[in-house]
N, C-alpha and C positions, 0 to 999 in steps of 0.2 A: 532418551525418552521418545516414544513414538509420536508422530504428528497427531494433534488433537484439534477439535473444533472449539473455538473460544466462546464461552457463554457471553451473550450480549443482549441488549434490548431488542435487537433484530431477531427474527425467527431464525434459529440456527439449526441446520440440518446436515445430513450427509450429502455427498456430492451426487447422489442418485436422485435427489429431489426433482420434481417436475418444475421446470422453470416457468412454463406457461407463456402467454403472449408477451408479458412485460418482462424485459430482461432483468435478471438479478445481478448483483455485484458480489464477487468472491474476493475477499482480501486475504492475502497469504504473506506470512513472514518467511523470509529466507531460511534455509537450513543452517545447521550449526556451522560457525566459522572458526577459523584459527584464533581470532581474537576473542570470540566467545569463550573458548577453552582457556585462553590465557587470562581472562577476566579483565580485559582492557576496554576502555571506552572507544567505540568505533566511530560514531558520528558519520561524517562524510569522508573520512580517510579511506582510501581505496586499496590498501595493502592486504587486508584480510581476504581470504578465499575460503570456500567450503572445505571442511574436513571430509574424510571418507564417510563418517557418520552423517554429516550434513548432506552429502550427495545421495546417500540412501534415503534420508528424510525427504529430500526433494523428489526423488523418484517415487517413493511411496505415496506422498501427497498428490503428485501428478496422476498416478495410476487410478486414483479414486474418480478422476474426471474422464476416464476413457469412454464412457457412454453418455457423457453430458454434452449437449450442444453448446459450443463456445464460439462466439463470433470474433473475439479478439483477446489478446493478452497484452497488457501494458506492464512495464517494469521500471523500477529505479534503474538508473544507468550505472550504479555501483556494482562492482564485480560479483559480490556475494548474491545480490539479487538477480543479476543476469545469469549466473550459473544455475540458480534455482529455476528461473524462467525457461532456460533451455530444456530442462527436464519436462516441463509442461508442454512446450512446443512439440517435443518429440512424441508425446502421447496424444495430444488433441489435434495436431496437424495444422496449426495456424501460426503465422509469424508473430514475433515479439516486437513491440514498439517501445523503445526506451524513452523516458522523460525525466529530466532532472528534478521536476517538482515532486516526484515520488521518493526522493532521497530521504534518508534519515535526517534528523535534526543535526545541524552543524554545531559541534561542541567546541570549535575553535582550539584554544590552547589546552583544553582538557583531553583532546583526542590522543590516544596512545598511552594514557596513564591508567593505573588500576581504577576500577569503578568504585571500590569501597570508600575512598575518602571524599568523594564528590559531595559538596555541601549544598543545602537548599539555597543559600545566598547566591550561589553561582548558577545553579540549575533551575531554581524555581520549583523543585519537586521535593516532597517530604512525606514519608509514611503513606505512599501509594496514592498521593493526590497532587494536583497542581496547586501550589500555594502562592505562586507569583508568576502569572503567565508572561510577564514582561522582563523577567530576569534573563540576563544574557551573558554567558561567559565571554571573555575577551576573544574577539575574532570569530565568535559563533552567532547563533540566532536564538531568539526566544521561542517558547512554546507557541505564542500567538502568531509569530511570523511563520513558523512551520505550518500551523493550522491554516493560515490564509493561503499559502501557496498550494497546499494539498486540496483545499476547498476549490480553488480556482481551476485546478485540473478536473476535479469531479464535475463542476458546473459545465465545463466545456465538453467533457465526455457525454454528459446527458444531453446537451444541446445537439451534438453531432448525431447521436442515436435518434433523437426526436425528429431531426431533419432528414433522416433516412440515409445519412452518410454520403450525400451527393455533393457536399462541399459548399452548399448555399448558405449555411448558417455562418454567422460572423466568426472568423477565425477557426472554423471547424476543419477537420481533416477527414479525408475519405476512409471508409472502412472497406473490408474485402467485399467484392461484388456478391450480392445475394446473401450476405452474412446474416445468420440468425443465431439466436441463443444468448447465453449469458456473457458477462465480461469478467475476466480474471485480472486482478492487480497484484503484482508480486513486489513486495517492498520490505519494510522494516517494522520493528516493533512500534516505534514512534508514529510512523505513517498509519499503521493499522489503528492505533489509538485515536489519532486526530480525525481520521476519516469516519470511524465509527461514531465518534462524538458529533461531528458535523452533521452526519446523516440522521441523527436523532435530536437535532436542535439544541445540543449542549454546547454552550460557549466555552472558550478556553479556561476561563476562571472557575468553571464548575466541573472541570474534567477530573476523572480519576486517572491514575497512572499505575495500574496494577501490572503484574507480570504478563508478558506475551511471549510464550515459549517458541523456540524454533519450529518452523513448519506449521504453526498454528493457522487455522483457516476460519474466517468469519463469513457467514452467509447473510447478505442483506437483500431480501426480496424487493423487487420493483423499486430500486433505489431512486429512480427519477421522481417518484411521488413523494419522496422524503426531503427533496431539496426546497430551499426557499422559493416562493412562487415565481420570482423574477429570474431565477438562475438559468433555466433552460431557454429563456427568451433572449438573454443578454450574457453570453459567456464572458468571463472576466479578463482573459488574456489568451493569446495564441498558444496552442500546445506545441511544445518543442520536443518532437519525437523523431526517432530514426529507426528503421527496421534492423533487427539483429539477425545475423545468420543462424541457421538451424544447427 
């Protein structure tokens, strides 16, 4: 299946949309992985890598951004996301910063088993909705915990951009000199879901959990304006990032 743009409460457009003076956020799910094909629960297990089709999906999605000003790319530090991010870096010409808070939900003991028998009691998910945001598989995390760590990343990202990237905001990290344009986040289906919900004021217990296909792209214009009022003034925790080689 070709990469598509996920319908969302945000204004969803193609990558050629005019970003304007306020930076937009682009959320991207990684390309097809070997465990996607095998039907296995991936979570934070890092054995899966992109298939040939997944590499093509990543390249096709990245190519849509060839004329889009991008100030930074942030990615989950899991292999399948980093491989997807590398395709974007090659097209837009900016480095990738990896952050563990953009990882998929940890599924603990469920990782590596077929996804079909996973039950709502363990996952908190049923029929495309979050039915228990605090359900946690053994050794894993709940939807609420994932939501909170991804939101913390988003808050601090917004604070850094608002601060101009000079490092004076609490816990902020510098961006590239004279960087302009939008921000791309390359992660996982769960990450895309929780960030989309957070940026529309939807709490974990009211979230939907519909399909997010490989290489799906979500466009959220002026994402800083969608944050809780105090978020950009007081970032929740330091970003843990490292530059990835091109």
